[in-house]
mmCIF file of the protein (N, C-alpha, C, O) and its ligand, coordinates in Angstrom:
data_MODEL
# 
_entry.id   MODEL 
# 
loop_
_entity.id 
_entity.type 
_entity.pdbx_number_of_molecules 
1 polymer     1 
2 non-polymer 1 
# 
_entity_poly.entity_id                      1 
_entity_poly.type                           'polypeptide(L)' 
_entity_poly.nstd_linkage                   no 
_entity_poly.nstd_monomer                   no 
_entity_poly.pdbx_seq_one_letter_code       MSNAICSLCGQEADTEEPPLTWVTSLENGRKLLYCDRCARENVRGIEGKLDSLWW 
_entity_poly.pdbx_seq_one_letter_code_can   MSNAICSLCGQEADTEEPPLTWVTSLENGRKLLYCDRCARENVRGIEGKLDSLWW 
_entity_poly.pdbx_strand_id                 A 
# 
loop_
_entity_poly_seq.entity_id 
_entity_poly_seq.num 
_entity_poly_seq.mon_id 
_entity_poly_seq.hetero 
1 1  MET n 
1 2  SER n 
1 3  ASN n 
1 4  ALA n 
1 5  ILE n 
1 6  CYS n 
1 7  SER n 
1 8  LEU n 
1 9  CYS n 
1 10 GLY n 
1 11 GLN n 
1 12 GLU n 
1 13 ALA n 
1 14 ASP n 
1 15 THR n 
1 16 GLU n 
1 17 GLU n 
1 18 PRO n 
1 19 PRO n 
1 20 LEU n 
1 21 THR n 
1 22 TRP n 
1 23 VAL n 
1 24 THR n 
1 25 SER n 
1 26 LEU n 
1 27 GLU n 
1 28 ASN n 
1 29 GLY n 
1 30 ARG n 
1 31 LYS n 
1 32 LEU n 
1 33 LEU n 
1 34 TYR n 
1 35 CYS n 
1 36 ASP n 
1 37 ARG n 
1 38 CYS n 
1 39 ALA n 
1 40 ARG n 
1 41 GLU n 
1 42 ASN n 
1 43 VAL n 
1 44 ARG n 
1 45 GLY n 
1 46 ILE n 
1 47 GLU n 
1 48 GLY n 
1 49 LYS n 
1 50 LEU n 
1 51 ASP n 
1 52 SER n 
1 53 LEU n 
1 54 TRP n 
1 55 TRP n 
# 
loop_
_struct_asym.id 
_struct_asym.entity_id 
A 1 
B 2 
# 
loop_
_chem_comp.id 
_chem_comp.type 
_chem_comp.mon_nstd_flag 
ALA 'L-peptide linking' y 
ARG 'L-peptide linking' y 
ASN 'L-peptide linking' y 
ASP 'L-peptide linking' y 
CYS 'L-peptide linking' y 
GLN 'L-peptide linking' y 
GLU 'L-peptide linking' y 
GLY 'peptide linking'   y 
ILE 'L-peptide linking' y 
LEU 'L-peptide linking' y 
LYS 'L-peptide linking' y 
MET 'L-peptide linking' y 
PRO 'L-peptide linking' y 
SER 'L-peptide linking' y 
THR 'L-peptide linking' y 
TRP 'L-peptide linking' y 
TYR 'L-peptide linking' y 
VAL 'L-peptide linking' y 
ZN  non-polymer         . 
# 
_pdbx_entity_nonpoly.entity_id   2 
_pdbx_entity_nonpoly.name        ? 
_pdbx_entity_nonpoly.comp_id     ZN 
# 
_pdbx_nonpoly_scheme.asym_id         B 
_pdbx_nonpoly_scheme.entity_id       2 
_pdbx_nonpoly_scheme.mon_id          ZN 
_pdbx_nonpoly_scheme.ndb_seq_num     1 
_pdbx_nonpoly_scheme.pdb_seq_num     101 
_pdbx_nonpoly_scheme.auth_seq_num    101 
_pdbx_nonpoly_scheme.pdb_mon_id      ZN 
_pdbx_nonpoly_scheme.auth_mon_id     ZN 
_pdbx_nonpoly_scheme.pdb_strand_id   A 
_pdbx_nonpoly_scheme.pdb_ins_code    . 
# 
loop_
_atom_site.group_PDB 
_atom_site.id 
_atom_site.type_symbol 
_atom_site.label_atom_id 
_atom_site.label_alt_id 
_atom_site.label_comp_id 
_atom_site.label_asym_id 
_atom_site.label_entity_id 
_atom_site.label_seq_id 
_atom_site.pdbx_PDB_ins_code 
_atom_site.Cartn_x 
_atom_site.Cartn_y 
_atom_site.Cartn_z 
_atom_site.occupancy 
_atom_site.B_iso_or_equiv 
_atom_site.pdbx_formal_charge 
_atom_site.auth_seq_id 
_atom_site.auth_comp_id 
_atom_site.auth_asym_id 
_atom_site.auth_atom_id 
_atom_site.pdbx_PDB_model_num 
ATOM   1   N  N  . MET A 1 1  ? -62.813 83.985 26.190 1.00 0.00 ? 1   MET A N  1 
ATOM   2   C  CA . MET A 1 1  ? -61.833 82.926 26.459 1.00 0.00 ? 1   MET A CA 1 
ATOM   3   C  C  . MET A 1 1  ? -61.774 81.988 25.263 1.00 0.00 ? 1   MET A C  1 
ATOM   4   O  O  . MET A 1 1  ? -62.802 81.528 24.767 1.00 0.00 ? 1   MET A O  1 
ATOM   5   N  N  . SER A 1 2  ? -60.588 81.718 24.820 1.00 0.00 ? 2   SER A N  1 
ATOM   6   C  CA . SER A 1 2  ? -60.442 80.803 23.698 1.00 0.00 ? 2   SER A CA 1 
ATOM   7   C  C  . SER A 1 2  ? -59.444 79.713 24.057 1.00 0.00 ? 2   SER A C  1 
ATOM   8   O  O  . SER A 1 2  ? -58.576 79.895 24.911 1.00 0.00 ? 2   SER A O  1 
ATOM   9   N  N  . ASN A 1 3  ? -59.586 78.606 23.402 1.00 0.00 ? 3   ASN A N  1 
ATOM   10  C  CA . ASN A 1 3  ? -58.687 77.492 23.677 1.00 0.00 ? 3   ASN A CA 1 
ATOM   11  C  C  . ASN A 1 3  ? -57.314 77.764 23.086 1.00 0.00 ? 3   ASN A C  1 
ATOM   12  O  O  . ASN A 1 3  ? -57.147 78.605 22.202 1.00 0.00 ? 3   ASN A O  1 
ATOM   13  N  N  . ALA A 1 4  ? -56.352 77.038 23.593 1.00 0.00 ? 4   ALA A N  1 
ATOM   14  C  CA . ALA A 1 4  ? -54.996 77.150 23.064 1.00 0.00 ? 4   ALA A CA 1 
ATOM   15  C  C  . ALA A 1 4  ? -54.986 76.678 21.611 1.00 0.00 ? 4   ALA A C  1 
ATOM   16  O  O  . ALA A 1 4  ? -55.599 75.668 21.265 1.00 0.00 ? 4   ALA A O  1 
ATOM   17  N  N  . ILE A 1 5  ? -54.279 77.428 20.776 1.00 0.00 ? 5   ILE A N  1 
ATOM   18  C  CA . ILE A 1 5  ? -54.212 77.079 19.355 1.00 0.00 ? 5   ILE A CA 1 
ATOM   19  C  C  . ILE A 1 5  ? -52.756 77.009 18.918 1.00 0.00 ? 5   ILE A C  1 
ATOM   20  O  O  . ILE A 1 5  ? -51.946 77.868 19.267 1.00 0.00 ? 5   ILE A O  1 
ATOM   21  N  N  . CYS A 1 6  ? -52.442 75.988 18.160 1.00 0.00 ? 6   CYS A N  1 
ATOM   22  C  CA . CYS A 1 6  ? -51.083 75.826 17.664 1.00 0.00 ? 6   CYS A CA 1 
ATOM   23  C  C  . CYS A 1 6  ? -50.729 76.973 16.724 1.00 0.00 ? 6   CYS A C  1 
ATOM   24  O  O  . CYS A 1 6  ? -51.510 77.331 15.842 1.00 0.00 ? 6   CYS A O  1 
ATOM   25  N  N  . SER A 1 7  ? -49.551 77.541 16.922 1.00 0.00 ? 7   SER A N  1 
ATOM   26  C  CA . SER A 1 7  ? -49.130 78.668 16.090 1.00 0.00 ? 7   SER A CA 1 
ATOM   27  C  C  . SER A 1 7  ? -48.763 78.226 14.682 1.00 0.00 ? 7   SER A C  1 
ATOM   28  O  O  . SER A 1 7  ? -48.696 79.042 13.763 1.00 0.00 ? 7   SER A O  1 
ATOM   29  N  N  . LEU A 1 8  ? -48.529 76.949 14.520 1.00 0.00 ? 8   LEU A N  1 
ATOM   30  C  CA . LEU A 1 8  ? -48.096 76.456 13.210 1.00 0.00 ? 8   LEU A CA 1 
ATOM   31  C  C  . LEU A 1 8  ? -49.263 75.923 12.384 1.00 0.00 ? 8   LEU A C  1 
ATOM   32  O  O  . LEU A 1 8  ? -49.534 76.420 11.291 1.00 0.00 ? 8   LEU A O  1 
ATOM   33  N  N  . CYS A 1 9  ? -49.946 74.916 12.905 1.00 0.00 ? 9   CYS A N  1 
ATOM   34  C  CA . CYS A 1 9  ? -50.982 74.261 12.100 1.00 0.00 ? 9   CYS A CA 1 
ATOM   35  C  C  . CYS A 1 9  ? -52.380 74.717 12.470 1.00 0.00 ? 9   CYS A C  1 
ATOM   36  O  O  . CYS A 1 9  ? -53.345 74.381 11.782 1.00 0.00 ? 9   CYS A O  1 
ATOM   37  N  N  . GLY A 1 10 ? -52.502 75.488 13.562 1.00 0.00 ? 10  GLY A N  1 
ATOM   38  C  CA . GLY A 1 10 ? -53.811 75.999 13.918 1.00 0.00 ? 10  GLY A CA 1 
ATOM   39  C  C  . GLY A 1 10 ? -54.688 75.009 14.645 1.00 0.00 ? 10  GLY A C  1 
ATOM   40  O  O  . GLY A 1 10 ? -55.879 75.257 14.836 1.00 0.00 ? 10  GLY A O  1 
ATOM   41  N  N  . GLN A 1 11 ? -54.129 73.909 15.046 1.00 0.00 ? 11  GLN A N  1 
ATOM   42  C  CA . GLN A 1 11 ? -54.915 72.918 15.790 1.00 0.00 ? 11  GLN A CA 1 
ATOM   43  C  C  . GLN A 1 11 ? -55.347 73.501 17.125 1.00 0.00 ? 11  GLN A C  1 
ATOM   44  O  O  . GLN A 1 11 ? -54.559 74.140 17.822 1.00 0.00 ? 11  GLN A O  1 
ATOM   45  N  N  . GLU A 1 12 ? -56.589 73.277 17.467 1.00 0.00 ? 12  GLU A N  1 
ATOM   46  C  CA . GLU A 1 12 ? -57.117 73.838 18.700 1.00 0.00 ? 12  GLU A CA 1 
ATOM   47  C  C  . GLU A 1 12 ? -57.120 72.784 19.802 1.00 0.00 ? 12  GLU A C  1 
ATOM   48  O  O  . GLU A 1 12 ? -57.531 71.643 19.592 1.00 0.00 ? 12  GLU A O  1 
ATOM   49  N  N  . ALA A 1 13 ? -56.654 73.192 20.979 1.00 0.00 ? 13  ALA A N  1 
ATOM   50  C  CA . ALA A 1 13 ? -56.641 72.262 22.109 1.00 0.00 ? 13  ALA A CA 1 
ATOM   51  C  C  . ALA A 1 13 ? -58.036 72.160 22.712 1.00 0.00 ? 13  ALA A C  1 
ATOM   52  O  O  . ALA A 1 13 ? -58.909 72.978 22.422 1.00 0.00 ? 13  ALA A O  1 
ATOM   53  N  N  . ASP A 1 14 ? -58.234 71.169 23.536 1.00 0.00 ? 14  ASP A N  1 
ATOM   54  C  CA . ASP A 1 14 ? -59.535 70.973 24.166 1.00 0.00 ? 14  ASP A CA 1 
ATOM   55  C  C  . ASP A 1 14 ? -59.777 71.980 25.282 1.00 0.00 ? 14  ASP A C  1 
ATOM   56  O  O  . ASP A 1 14 ? -60.913 72.223 25.688 1.00 0.00 ? 14  ASP A O  1 
ATOM   57  N  N  . THR A 1 15 ? -58.687 72.557 25.767 1.00 0.00 ? 15  THR A N  1 
ATOM   58  C  CA . THR A 1 15 ? -58.799 73.456 26.909 1.00 0.00 ? 15  THR A CA 1 
ATOM   59  C  C  . THR A 1 15 ? -58.071 74.760 26.629 1.00 0.00 ? 15  THR A C  1 
ATOM   60  O  O  . THR A 1 15 ? -57.307 74.876 25.671 1.00 0.00 ? 15  THR A O  1 
ATOM   61  N  N  . GLU A 1 16 ? -58.325 75.729 27.483 1.00 0.00 ? 16  GLU A N  1 
ATOM   62  C  CA . GLU A 1 16 ? -57.645 77.009 27.338 1.00 0.00 ? 16  GLU A CA 1 
ATOM   63  C  C  . GLU A 1 16 ? -56.160 76.857 27.610 1.00 0.00 ? 16  GLU A C  1 
ATOM   64  O  O  . GLU A 1 16 ? -55.328 77.498 26.968 1.00 0.00 ? 16  GLU A O  1 
ATOM   65  N  N  . GLU A 1 17 ? -55.842 76.007 28.561 1.00 0.00 ? 17  GLU A N  1 
ATOM   66  C  CA . GLU A 1 17 ? -54.441 75.726 28.861 1.00 0.00 ? 17  GLU A CA 1 
ATOM   67  C  C  . GLU A 1 17 ? -53.921 74.687 27.879 1.00 0.00 ? 17  GLU A C  1 
ATOM   68  O  O  . GLU A 1 17 ? -54.561 73.655 27.676 1.00 0.00 ? 17  GLU A O  1 
ATOM   69  N  N  . PRO A 1 18 ? -52.774 74.945 27.269 1.00 0.00 ? 18  PRO A N  1 
ATOM   70  C  CA . PRO A 1 18 ? -52.213 73.962 26.334 1.00 0.00 ? 18  PRO A CA 1 
ATOM   71  C  C  . PRO A 1 18 ? -51.853 72.676 27.059 1.00 0.00 ? 18  PRO A C  1 
ATOM   72  O  O  . PRO A 1 18 ? -51.383 72.717 28.195 1.00 0.00 ? 18  PRO A O  1 
ATOM   73  N  N  . PRO A 1 19 ? -52.068 71.536 26.416 1.00 0.00 ? 19  PRO A N  1 
ATOM   74  C  CA . PRO A 1 19 ? -51.682 70.251 27.007 1.00 0.00 ? 19  PRO A CA 1 
ATOM   75  C  C  . PRO A 1 19 ? -50.199 70.223 27.322 1.00 0.00 ? 19  PRO A C  1 
ATOM   76  O  O  . PRO A 1 19 ? -49.415 70.981 26.751 1.00 0.00 ? 19  PRO A O  1 
ATOM   77  N  N  . LEU A 1 20 ? -49.824 69.347 28.233 1.00 0.00 ? 20  LEU A N  1 
ATOM   78  C  CA . LEU A 1 20 ? -48.413 69.267 28.645 1.00 0.00 ? 20  LEU A CA 1 
ATOM   79  C  C  . LEU A 1 20 ? -47.513 68.869 27.493 1.00 0.00 ? 20  LEU A C  1 
ATOM   80  O  O  . LEU A 1 20 ? -46.314 69.147 27.506 1.00 0.00 ? 20  LEU A O  1 
ATOM   81  N  N  . THR A 1 21 ? -48.093 68.216 26.494 1.00 0.00 ? 21  THR A N  1 
ATOM   82  C  CA . THR A 1 21 ? -47.284 67.760 25.365 1.00 0.00 ? 21  THR A CA 1 
ATOM   83  C  C  . THR A 1 21 ? -46.998 68.898 24.395 1.00 0.00 ? 21  THR A C  1 
ATOM   84  O  O  . THR A 1 21 ? -46.147 68.777 23.514 1.00 0.00 ? 21  THR A O  1 
ATOM   85  N  N  . TRP A 1 22 ? -47.714 70.003 24.565 1.00 0.00 ? 22  TRP A N  1 
ATOM   86  C  CA . TRP A 1 22 ? -47.476 71.145 23.691 1.00 0.00 ? 22  TRP A CA 1 
ATOM   87  C  C  . TRP A 1 22 ? -46.282 71.932 24.189 1.00 0.00 ? 22  TRP A C  1 
ATOM   88  O  O  . TRP A 1 22 ? -45.891 71.835 25.352 1.00 0.00 ? 22  TRP A O  1 
ATOM   89  N  N  . VAL A 1 23 ? -45.704 72.719 23.279 1.00 0.00 ? 23  VAL A N  1 
ATOM   90  C  CA . VAL A 1 23 ? -44.515 73.488 23.612 1.00 0.00 ? 23  VAL A CA 1 
ATOM   91  C  C  . VAL A 1 23 ? -44.813 74.969 23.437 1.00 0.00 ? 23  VAL A C  1 
ATOM   92  O  O  . VAL A 1 23 ? -45.348 75.400 22.416 1.00 0.00 ? 23  VAL A O  1 
ATOM   93  N  N  . THR A 1 24 ? -44.453 75.736 24.460 1.00 0.00 ? 24  THR A N  1 
ATOM   94  C  CA . THR A 1 24 ? -44.600 77.180 24.350 1.00 0.00 ? 24  THR A CA 1 
ATOM   95  C  C  . THR A 1 24 ? -43.235 77.808 24.146 1.00 0.00 ? 24  THR A C  1 
ATOM   96  O  O  . THR A 1 24 ? -42.251 77.401 24.764 1.00 0.00 ? 24  THR A O  1 
ATOM   97  N  N  . SER A 1 25 ? -43.186 78.788 23.288 1.00 0.00 ? 25  SER A N  1 
ATOM   98  C  CA . SER A 1 25 ? -41.925 79.454 23.009 1.00 0.00 ? 25  SER A CA 1 
ATOM   99  C  C  . SER A 1 25 ? -42.150 80.954 23.002 1.00 0.00 ? 25  SER A C  1 
ATOM   100 O  O  . SER A 1 25 ? -43.084 81.447 22.370 1.00 0.00 ? 25  SER A O  1 
ATOM   101 N  N  . LEU A 1 26 ? -41.301 81.671 23.698 1.00 0.00 ? 26  LEU A N  1 
ATOM   102 C  CA . LEU A 1 26 ? -41.431 83.114 23.765 1.00 0.00 ? 26  LEU A CA 1 
ATOM   103 C  C  . LEU A 1 26 ? -40.430 83.752 22.814 1.00 0.00 ? 26  LEU A C  1 
ATOM   104 O  O  . LEU A 1 26 ? -39.219 83.633 23.000 1.00 0.00 ? 26  LEU A O  1 
ATOM   105 N  N  . GLU A 1 27 ? -40.939 84.420 21.807 1.00 0.00 ? 27  GLU A N  1 
ATOM   106 C  CA . GLU A 1 27 ? -40.056 85.045 20.820 1.00 0.00 ? 27  GLU A CA 1 
ATOM   107 C  C  . GLU A 1 27 ? -40.458 86.496 20.624 1.00 0.00 ? 27  GLU A C  1 
ATOM   108 O  O  . GLU A 1 27 ? -41.590 86.792 20.241 1.00 0.00 ? 27  GLU A O  1 
ATOM   109 N  N  . ASN A 1 28 ? -39.533 87.388 20.887 1.00 0.00 ? 28  ASN A N  1 
ATOM   110 C  CA . ASN A 1 28 ? -39.803 88.811 20.697 1.00 0.00 ? 28  ASN A CA 1 
ATOM   111 C  C  . ASN A 1 28 ? -41.051 89.259 21.441 1.00 0.00 ? 28  ASN A C  1 
ATOM   112 O  O  . ASN A 1 28 ? -41.809 90.094 20.950 1.00 0.00 ? 28  ASN A O  1 
ATOM   113 N  N  . GLY A 1 29 ? -41.260 88.700 22.628 1.00 0.00 ? 29  GLY A N  1 
ATOM   114 C  CA . GLY A 1 29 ? -42.407 89.097 23.417 1.00 0.00 ? 29  GLY A CA 1 
ATOM   115 C  C  . GLY A 1 29 ? -43.701 88.452 22.982 1.00 0.00 ? 29  GLY A C  1 
ATOM   116 O  O  . GLY A 1 29 ? -44.742 88.663 23.604 1.00 0.00 ? 29  GLY A O  1 
ATOM   117 N  N  . ARG A 1 30 ? -43.648 87.661 21.911 1.00 0.00 ? 30  ARG A N  1 
ATOM   118 C  CA . ARG A 1 30 ? -44.847 86.962 21.454 1.00 0.00 ? 30  ARG A CA 1 
ATOM   119 C  C  . ARG A 1 30 ? -44.791 85.521 21.905 1.00 0.00 ? 30  ARG A C  1 
ATOM   120 O  O  . ARG A 1 30 ? -43.761 84.857 21.789 1.00 0.00 ? 30  ARG A O  1 
ATOM   121 N  N  . LYS A 1 31 ? -45.904 85.048 22.417 1.00 0.00 ? 31  LYS A N  1 
ATOM   122 C  CA . LYS A 1 31 ? -45.941 83.674 22.893 1.00 0.00 ? 31  LYS A CA 1 
ATOM   123 C  C  . LYS A 1 31 ? -46.413 82.766 21.771 1.00 0.00 ? 31  LYS A C  1 
ATOM   124 O  O  . LYS A 1 31 ? -47.551 82.860 21.310 1.00 0.00 ? 31  LYS A O  1 
ATOM   125 N  N  . LEU A 1 32 ? -45.532 81.897 21.348 1.00 0.00 ? 32  LEU A N  1 
ATOM   126 C  CA . LEU A 1 32 ? -45.875 80.945 20.311 1.00 0.00 ? 32  LEU A CA 1 
ATOM   127 C  C  . LEU A 1 32 ? -46.188 79.604 20.938 1.00 0.00 ? 32  LEU A C  1 
ATOM   128 O  O  . LEU A 1 32 ? -45.613 79.223 21.957 1.00 0.00 ? 32  LEU A O  1 
ATOM   129 N  N  . LEU A 1 33 ? -47.107 78.900 20.314 1.00 0.00 ? 33  LEU A N  1 
ATOM   130 C  CA . LEU A 1 33 ? -47.541 77.622 20.861 1.00 0.00 ? 33  LEU A CA 1 
ATOM   131 C  C  . LEU A 1 33 ? -47.459 76.558 19.781 1.00 0.00 ? 33  LEU A C  1 
ATOM   132 O  O  . LEU A 1 33 ? -47.916 76.761 18.656 1.00 0.00 ? 33  LEU A O  1 
ATOM   133 N  N  . TYR A 1 34 ? -46.879 75.435 20.128 1.00 0.00 ? 34  TYR A N  1 
ATOM   134 C  CA . TYR A 1 34 ? -46.763 74.349 19.162 1.00 0.00 ? 34  TYR A CA 1 
ATOM   135 C  C  . TYR A 1 34 ? -47.433 73.107 19.720 1.00 0.00 ? 34  TYR A C  1 
ATOM   136 O  O  . TYR A 1 34 ? -47.175 72.718 20.858 1.00 0.00 ? 34  TYR A O  1 
ATOM   137 N  N  . CYS A 1 35 ? -48.278 72.494 18.938 1.00 0.00 ? 35  CYS A N  1 
ATOM   138 C  CA . CYS A 1 35 ? -48.904 71.252 19.362 1.00 0.00 ? 35  CYS A CA 1 
ATOM   139 C  C  . CYS A 1 35 ? -47.860 70.149 19.393 1.00 0.00 ? 35  CYS A C  1 
ATOM   140 O  O  . CYS A 1 35 ? -46.740 70.325 18.914 1.00 0.00 ? 35  CYS A O  1 
ATOM   141 N  N  . ASP A 1 36 ? -48.232 69.019 19.956 1.00 0.00 ? 36  ASP A N  1 
ATOM   142 C  CA . ASP A 1 36 ? -47.247 67.951 20.120 1.00 0.00 ? 36  ASP A CA 1 
ATOM   143 C  C  . ASP A 1 36 ? -46.633 67.542 18.795 1.00 0.00 ? 36  ASP A C  1 
ATOM   144 O  O  . ASP A 1 36 ? -45.436 67.263 18.718 1.00 0.00 ? 36  ASP A O  1 
ATOM   145 N  N  . ARG A 1 37 ? -47.443 67.506 17.760 1.00 0.00 ? 37  ARG A N  1 
ATOM   146 C  CA . ARG A 1 37 ? -46.927 67.078 16.461 1.00 0.00 ? 37  ARG A CA 1 
ATOM   147 C  C  . ARG A 1 37 ? -45.975 68.114 15.884 1.00 0.00 ? 37  ARG A C  1 
ATOM   148 O  O  . ARG A 1 37 ? -44.886 67.771 15.424 1.00 0.00 ? 37  ARG A O  1 
ATOM   149 N  N  . CYS A 1 38 ? -46.376 69.372 15.904 1.00 0.00 ? 38  CYS A N  1 
ATOM   150 C  CA . CYS A 1 38 ? -45.524 70.423 15.353 1.00 0.00 ? 38  CYS A CA 1 
ATOM   151 C  C  . CYS A 1 38 ? -44.256 70.570 16.190 1.00 0.00 ? 38  CYS A C  1 
ATOM   152 O  O  . CYS A 1 38 ? -43.178 70.816 15.648 1.00 0.00 ? 38  CYS A O  1 
ATOM   153 N  N  . ALA A 1 39 ? -44.381 70.424 17.489 1.00 0.00 ? 39  ALA A N  1 
ATOM   154 C  CA . ALA A 1 39 ? -43.210 70.544 18.354 1.00 0.00 ? 39  ALA A CA 1 
ATOM   155 C  C  . ALA A 1 39 ? -42.192 69.474 18.004 1.00 0.00 ? 39  ALA A C  1 
ATOM   156 O  O  . ALA A 1 39 ? -40.986 69.721 17.996 1.00 0.00 ? 39  ALA A O  1 
ATOM   157 N  N  . ARG A 1 40 ? -42.697 68.280 17.713 1.00 0.00 ? 40  ARG A N  1 
ATOM   158 C  CA . ARG A 1 40 ? -41.791 67.182 17.393 1.00 0.00 ? 40  ARG A CA 1 
ATOM   159 C  C  . ARG A 1 40 ? -41.130 67.428 16.040 1.00 0.00 ? 40  ARG A C  1 
ATOM   160 O  O  . ARG A 1 40 ? -39.951 67.132 15.843 1.00 0.00 ? 40  ARG A O  1 
ATOM   161 N  N  . GLU A 1 41 ? -41.902 67.968 15.126 1.00 0.00 ? 41  GLU A N  1 
ATOM   162 C  CA . GLU A 1 41 ? -41.356 68.198 13.787 1.00 0.00 ? 41  GLU A CA 1 
ATOM   163 C  C  . GLU A 1 41 ? -40.412 69.386 13.748 1.00 0.00 ? 41  GLU A C  1 
ATOM   164 O  O  . GLU A 1 41 ? -39.547 69.474 12.877 1.00 0.00 ? 41  GLU A O  1 
ATOM   165 N  N  . ASN A 1 42 ? -40.579 70.289 14.687 1.00 0.00 ? 42  ASN A N  1 
ATOM   166 C  CA . ASN A 1 42 ? -39.795 71.515 14.640 1.00 0.00 ? 42  ASN A CA 1 
ATOM   167 C  C  . ASN A 1 42 ? -38.818 71.654 15.785 1.00 0.00 ? 42  ASN A C  1 
ATOM   168 O  O  . ASN A 1 42 ? -38.181 72.696 15.939 1.00 0.00 ? 42  ASN A O  1 
ATOM   169 N  N  . VAL A 1 43 ? -38.693 70.609 16.594 1.00 0.00 ? 43  VAL A N  1 
ATOM   170 C  CA . VAL A 1 43 ? -37.837 70.727 17.767 1.00 0.00 ? 43  VAL A CA 1 
ATOM   171 C  C  . VAL A 1 43 ? -36.409 71.062 17.371 1.00 0.00 ? 43  VAL A C  1 
ATOM   172 O  O  . VAL A 1 43 ? -35.728 71.810 18.072 1.00 0.00 ? 43  VAL A O  1 
ATOM   173 N  N  . ARG A 1 44 ? -35.957 70.518 16.262 1.00 0.00 ? 44  ARG A N  1 
ATOM   174 C  CA . ARG A 1 44 ? -34.591 70.816 15.831 1.00 0.00 ? 44  ARG A CA 1 
ATOM   175 C  C  . ARG A 1 44 ? -34.471 72.286 15.450 1.00 0.00 ? 44  ARG A C  1 
ATOM   176 O  O  . ARG A 1 44 ? -33.498 72.952 15.802 1.00 0.00 ? 44  ARG A O  1 
ATOM   177 N  N  . GLY A 1 45 ? -35.462 72.779 14.734 1.00 0.00 ? 45  GLY A N  1 
ATOM   178 C  CA . GLY A 1 45 ? -35.422 74.173 14.337 1.00 0.00 ? 45  GLY A CA 1 
ATOM   179 C  C  . GLY A 1 45 ? -35.521 75.105 15.526 1.00 0.00 ? 45  GLY A C  1 
ATOM   180 O  O  . GLY A 1 45 ? -34.869 76.148 15.571 1.00 0.00 ? 45  GLY A O  1 
ATOM   181 N  N  . ILE A 1 46 ? -36.350 74.716 16.498 1.00 0.00 ? 46  ILE A N  1 
ATOM   182 C  CA . ILE A 1 46 ? -36.531 75.568 17.668 1.00 0.00 ? 46  ILE A CA 1 
ATOM   183 C  C  . ILE A 1 46 ? -35.242 75.635 18.476 1.00 0.00 ? 46  ILE A C  1 
ATOM   184 O  O  . ILE A 1 46 ? -34.845 76.705 18.939 1.00 0.00 ? 46  ILE A O  1 
ATOM   185 N  N  . GLU A 1 47 ? -34.608 74.513 18.639 1.00 0.00 ? 47  GLU A N  1 
ATOM   186 C  CA . GLU A 1 47 ? -33.434 74.496 19.502 1.00 0.00 ? 47  GLU A CA 1 
ATOM   187 C  C  . GLU A 1 47 ? -32.161 74.898 18.769 1.00 0.00 ? 47  GLU A C  1 
ATOM   188 O  O  . GLU A 1 47 ? -31.247 75.465 19.368 1.00 0.00 ? 47  GLU A O  1 
ATOM   189 N  N  . GLY A 1 48 ? -32.101 74.606 17.482 1.00 0.00 ? 48  GLY A N  1 
ATOM   190 C  CA . GLY A 1 48 ? -30.847 74.816 16.784 1.00 0.00 ? 48  GLY A CA 1 
ATOM   191 C  C  . GLY A 1 48 ? -30.807 76.028 15.881 1.00 0.00 ? 48  GLY A C  1 
ATOM   192 O  O  . GLY A 1 48 ? -29.766 76.665 15.724 1.00 0.00 ? 48  GLY A O  1 
ATOM   193 N  N  . LYS A 1 49 ? -31.959 76.347 15.282 1.00 0.00 ? 49  LYS A N  1 
ATOM   194 C  CA . LYS A 1 49 ? -31.944 77.442 14.312 1.00 0.00 ? 49  LYS A CA 1 
ATOM   195 C  C  . LYS A 1 49 ? -32.996 78.476 14.688 1.00 0.00 ? 49  LYS A C  1 
ATOM   196 O  O  . LYS A 1 49 ? -34.146 78.386 14.259 1.00 0.00 ? 49  LYS A O  1 
ATOM   197 N  N  . LEU A 1 50 ? -32.604 79.443 15.478 1.00 0.00 ? 50  LEU A N  1 
ATOM   198 C  CA . LEU A 1 50 ? -33.562 80.432 15.951 1.00 0.00 ? 50  LEU A CA 1 
ATOM   199 C  C  . LEU A 1 50 ? -34.153 81.235 14.794 1.00 0.00 ? 50  LEU A C  1 
ATOM   200 O  O  . LEU A 1 50 ? -35.268 81.748 14.895 1.00 0.00 ? 50  LEU A O  1 
ATOM   201 N  N  . ASP A 1 51 ? -33.416 81.342 13.711 1.00 0.00 ? 51  ASP A N  1 
ATOM   202 C  CA . ASP A 1 51 ? -33.901 82.118 12.593 1.00 0.00 ? 51  ASP A CA 1 
ATOM   203 C  C  . ASP A 1 51 ? -35.224 81.573 12.056 1.00 0.00 ? 51  ASP A C  1 
ATOM   204 O  O  . ASP A 1 51 ? -36.047 82.316 11.521 1.00 0.00 ? 51  ASP A O  1 
ATOM   205 N  N  . SER A 1 52 ? -35.410 80.273 12.210 1.00 0.00 ? 52  SER A N  1 
ATOM   206 C  CA . SER A 1 52 ? -36.597 79.657 11.656 1.00 0.00 ? 52  SER A CA 1 
ATOM   207 C  C  . SER A 1 52 ? -37.851 80.114 12.390 1.00 0.00 ? 52  SER A C  1 
ATOM   208 O  O  . SER A 1 52 ? -38.960 79.885 11.909 1.00 0.00 ? 52  SER A O  1 
ATOM   209 N  N  . LEU A 1 53 ? -37.698 80.752 13.537 1.00 0.00 ? 53  LEU A N  1 
ATOM   210 C  CA . LEU A 1 53 ? -38.864 81.206 14.288 1.00 0.00 ? 53  LEU A CA 1 
ATOM   211 C  C  . LEU A 1 53 ? -39.343 82.571 13.831 1.00 0.00 ? 53  LEU A C  1 
ATOM   212 O  O  . LEU A 1 53 ? -40.386 83.045 14.279 1.00 0.00 ? 53  LEU A O  1 
ATOM   213 N  N  . TRP A 1 54 ? -38.616 83.186 12.974 1.00 0.00 ? 54  TRP A N  1 
ATOM   214 C  CA . TRP A 1 54 ? -38.915 84.579 12.615 1.00 0.00 ? 54  TRP A CA 1 
ATOM   215 C  C  . TRP A 1 54 ? -39.639 84.666 11.282 1.00 0.00 ? 54  TRP A C  1 
ATOM   216 O  O  . TRP A 1 54 ? -39.526 85.669 10.577 1.00 0.00 ? 54  TRP A O  1 
ATOM   217 N  N  . TRP A 1 55 ? -40.356 83.657 10.944 1.00 0.00 ? 55  TRP A N  1 
ATOM   218 C  CA . TRP A 1 55 ? -41.027 83.672 9.661  1.00 0.00 ? 55  TRP A CA 1 
ATOM   219 C  C  . TRP A 1 55 ? -41.953 84.872 9.613  1.00 0.00 ? 55  TRP A C  1 
ATOM   220 O  O  . TRP A 1 55 ? -42.631 85.089 8.609  1.00 0.00 ? 55  TRP A O  1 
HETATM 221 ZN ZN . ZN  B 2 .  ? -49.473 72.170 15.264 1.00 0.00 2 101 ZN  A ZN 1 
# 
């Protein structure tokens, strides 16, 4: 069992379940996780530019 880890910056959550402030995104069957900070910085890209998720 491992804690939730941000897909962008690698920040590890305190628990296995991501905090409510984190954002989960399902892309191509892969579950991506963004911490609160990354979610805030990338919310525009996530909602507006799907291409940015395919790095
Ligand atoms: Zn992050």
